[in-house]
C-alpha positions as a Markdown table, in Angstrom:
| # | Residue | x | y | z |
|---|---|---|---|---|
| 1 | Met | -0.2 | 0.2 | -0.1 |
| 2 | Ala | 2.6 | 2.4 | 1.0 |
| 3 | Phe | 4.3 | 1.6 | -2.5 |
| 4 | Leu | 0.8 | 3.0 | -4.5 |
| 5 | Ile | 1.2 | 5.7 | -2.5 |
| 6 | Gly | 4.5 | 6.7 | -2.7 |
| 7 | Ala | 4.0 | 5.9 | -7.0 |
| 8 | Phe | 0.7 | 8.2 | -7.2 |
| 9 | Cys | 2.6 | 11.1 | -5.3 |
| 10 | Ser | 5.7 | 10.7 | -7.2 |
| 11 | Val | 3.3 | 10.8 | -10.0 |
| 12 | Ser | 1.3 | 13.9 | -9.6 |
| 13 | Leu | 4.0 | 15.5 | -8.4 |
| 14 | Ala | 6.3 | 15.2 | -11.7 |
| 15 | Ala | 2.9 | 15.7 | -13.7 |
| 16 | Glu | 2.0 | 19.4 | -12.2 |
| 17 | Pro | 4.5 | 22.2 | -14.1 |
| 18 | Ala | 7.6 | 24.0 | -12.4 |
| 19 | Arg | 7.1 | 27.0 | -11.5 |
| 20 | Pro | 10.0 | 29.8 | -11.1 |
| 21 | Leu | 11.2 | 31.0 | -7.8 |
| 22 | Val | 10.1 | 34.6 | -7.9 |
| 23 | Asp | 10.9 | 37.7 | -5.0 |
| 24 | Leu | 7.0 | 38.0 | -4.4 |
| 25 | Glu | 3.5 | 36.7 | -5.1 |
| 26 | Leu | 1.2 | 39.4 | -5.4 |
| 27 | Val | -2.5 | 39.4 | -6.3 |
| 28 | Leu | -4.3 | 42.8 | -7.0 |
| 29 | Ala | -8.1 | 42.0 | -6.5 |
| 30 | Val | -9.7 | 45.0 | -7.7 |
| 31 | Asp | -13.3 | 46.3 | -7.3 |
| 32 | Val | -15.5 | 46.4 | -10.3 |
| 33 | Ser | -19.0 | 46.5 | -8.7 |
| 34 | Ser | -21.7 | 49.1 | -9.5 |
| 35 | Ser | -20.5 | 51.4 | -7.3 |
| 36 | Met | -17.8 | 52.5 | -9.4 |
| 37 | Ser | -18.4 | 54.0 | -12.5 |
| 38 | Leu | -17.1 | 52.9 | -15.1 |
| 39 | Ser | -14.6 | 56.0 | -16.0 |
| 40 | Glu | -13.6 | 55.1 | -12.1 |
| 41 | Gln | -12.8 | 51.9 | -13.1 |
| 42 | Arg | -10.7 | 52.9 | -16.5 |
| 43 | Val | -8.3 | 55.1 | -14.3 |
| 44 | Gln | -8.1 | 51.9 | -11.8 |
| 45 | Arg | -7.0 | 49.9 | -14.6 |
| 46 | Asp | -4.8 | 52.5 | -16.3 |
| 47 | Gly | -3.1 | 53.1 | -12.8 |
| 48 | Tyr | -1.8 | 49.7 | -12.1 |
| 49 | Val | -0.8 | 49.7 | -16.1 |
| 50 | Ser | 1.3 | 52.8 | -15.9 |
| 51 | Ala | 2.7 | 51.6 | -12.9 |
| 52 | Phe | 4.0 | 48.4 | -14.2 |
| 53 | Arg | 5.4 | 50.3 | -17.2 |
| 54 | His | 7.2 | 52.5 | -14.7 |
| 55 | Pro | 11.3 | 52.2 | -15.1 |
| 56 | Asp | 11.3 | 52.5 | -11.2 |
| 57 | Leu | 9.2 | 49.7 | -10.6 |
| 58 | Ala | 11.0 | 48.1 | -12.8 |
| 59 | Gly | 13.9 | 48.5 | -10.9 |
| 60 | Ala | 13.0 | 48.0 | -7.6 |
| 61 | Ile | 11.0 | 44.5 | -8.9 |
| 62 | Gly | 14.8 | 43.2 | -10.7 |
| 63 | Ser | 16.7 | 44.2 | -7.3 |
| 64 | Gly | 15.1 | 41.4 | -5.6 |
| 65 | Ala | 17.5 | 38.1 | -5.1 |
| 66 | Arg | 15.4 | 36.6 | -8.3 |
| 67 | Gly | 15.0 | 39.5 | -10.3 |
| 68 | Met | 11.5 | 38.8 | -10.6 |
| 69 | Ile | 7.8 | 38.4 | -9.4 |
| 70 | Ala | 4.4 | 36.8 | -9.6 |
| 71 | Val | 1.2 | 39.1 | -10.2 |
| 72 | Ser | -2.9 | 37.8 | -10.7 |
| 73 | Tyr | -4.8 | 40.3 | -11.8 |
| 74 | Leu | -8.4 | 39.7 | -11.0 |
| 75 | Glu | -11.8 | 41.6 | -11.0 |
| 76 | Trp | -14.8 | 41.2 | -9.0 |
| 77 | Ala | -17.6 | 42.6 | -8.3 |
| 78 | Gly | -19.7 | 40.4 | -5.7 |
| 79 | Pro | -20.0 | 36.3 | -5.1 |
| 80 | Asn | -21.5 | 35.8 | -8.2 |
| 81 | Tyr | -19.0 | 37.7 | -10.3 |
| 82 | Gln | -15.0 | 37.5 | -10.2 |
| 83 | Arg | -12.6 | 36.8 | -13.2 |
| 84 | Val | -9.1 | 36.5 | -13.3 |
| 85 | Val | -8.1 | 39.1 | -16.0 |
| 86 | Leu | -4.1 | 38.3 | -15.6 |
| 87 | Pro | -3.0 | 34.8 | -14.2 |
């Protein structure tokens, strides 16, 4: 039985794709509910885009031990609407 469990675990681990090591795993959970106008949502998205394009942020990310971060950007508007935009 232990052999079967060990074999199953090794197959499961081998099937999982390798993920690069990063300095930070950042999740940006952004409100897009009806409490925000479309223009406010656009300003919010554009702000994140501008921040990630800024050379100072690129320099800060590059100065980490591994020189990279992982970012997920998701939009939500309550329990019935969540959408991952950038995995």
